[in-house]
C-alpha positions in Angstrom: 29.9 -80.3 -50.7 28.0 -80.1 -47.3 25.2 -77.7 -47.7 23.6 -78.4 -44.4 24.1 -75.5 -41.8 26.4 -76.4 -39.1 25.3 -76.5 -35.5 27.6 -76.0 -32.4 25.8 -76.7 -29.1 26.3 -73.7 -26.9 26.3 -75.7 -23.7 23.3 -75.8 -21.2 23.8 -72.4 -19.8 21.9 -70.5 -22.2 18.8 -72.9 -22.1 18.8 -72.7 -18.3 19.0 -68.8 -18.3 16.0 -68.8 -20.7 14.1 -71.2 -18.7 14.7 -69.1 -15.5 13.9 -65.7 -17.1 11.5 -63.7 -14.9 12.0 -65.8 -11.8 14.3 -65.1 -8.9 16.5 -68.4 -8.9 19.7 -67.5 -7.2 21.2 -70.9 -7.4 20.3 -71.6 -11.2 23.9 -71.4 -12.5 25.0 -74.0 -10.0 22.9 -76.6 -11.8 25.3 -76.6 -14.6 27.6 -78.5 -12.1 25.2 -81.3 -11.4 26.2 -84.6 -12.9 22.9 -85.0 -14.8 23.4 -81.7 -16.4 27.0 -82.6 -17.4 25.7 -85.9 -18.9 23.2 -84.0 -21.0 25.7 -81.0 -21.9 28.3 -83.6 -23.1 25.8 -85.8 -25.1 24.2 -82.8 -26.8 27.5 -81.5 -27.8 28.5 -84.8 -29.4 25.3 -85.0 -31.6 26.4 -83.0 -34.7 29.2 -85.2 -35.1 27.3 -88.4 -35.0 25.4 -90.3 -37.6 21.6 -90.9 -37.2 21.9 -94.3 -35.4 24.3 -93.1 -33.0 22.5 -89.9 -32.2 19.3 -91.9 -31.5 21.1 -93.9 -29.1 22.8 -91.0 -27.5 19.2 -89.2 -27.2 17.9 -92.1 -25.5 20.6 -91.8 -22.9 19.8 -88.2 -22.5 16.1 -88.9 -21.9 17.1 -91.5 -19.2 19.3 -89.0 -17.4 16.4 -86.3 -17.6 14.0 -88.8 -16.3 16.2 -89.6 -13.4 16.5 -86.0 -12.6 12.8 -85.3 -12.8 12.4 -88.2 -10.5 14.9 -86.8 -8.2 12.8 -83.4 -8.0 9.6 -85.3 -7.3 11.5 -87.0 -4.5 12.7 -83.7 -3.1 8.9 -82.4 -3.3 7.9 -85.5 -1.4 10.5 -85.0 1.3 9.6 -81.2 1.8 5.9 -82.0 1.9 6.1 -85.0 4.3 8.6 -83.2 6.5 6.5 -80.2 6.8 3.4 -82.2 7.3 5.1 -84.1 10.1 6.1 -80.9 11.7 2.5 -79.6 11.5 1.2 -82.5 13.0 3.6 -81.9 16.1 2.3 -78.1 16.3 5.6 -76.8 14.9 5.4 -73.7 12.9 6.9 -74.1 9.5 7.0 -72.5 6.0 4.6 -73.6 3.4 6.2 -76.0 1.2 6.9 -75.0 -2.4 4.3 -76.1 -4.8 5.2 -79.1 -6.9 6.5 -78.3 -10.5 4.1 -79.1 -13.3 4.5 -82.2 -15.1 5.6 -81.6 -18.7 4.6 -83.6 -21.6 7.6 -85.1 -23.4 7.4 -85.2 -27.1 
């Protein structure tokens, strides 16, 4: 008899909603449709039914997807910063770019 409690992954939305609490993020819900989020959601949903070795491999995939998304966000930050700097150099009036997101330690 299996005495381990079963876990059913609820999808990414509850986690995204918690991460966005207290912030005005009108497009947060759209993130669930991103390829990266779909990959993570599908992988995490499979974890409970896998053996330990398969879980480890799938978590490596999740980490690679997450790192790719983080690099994408870093690229967006660079694009905003360099574009606004270029416009500032040309005496154009532009809005202040958003500050870069703090880097999070994995572990």
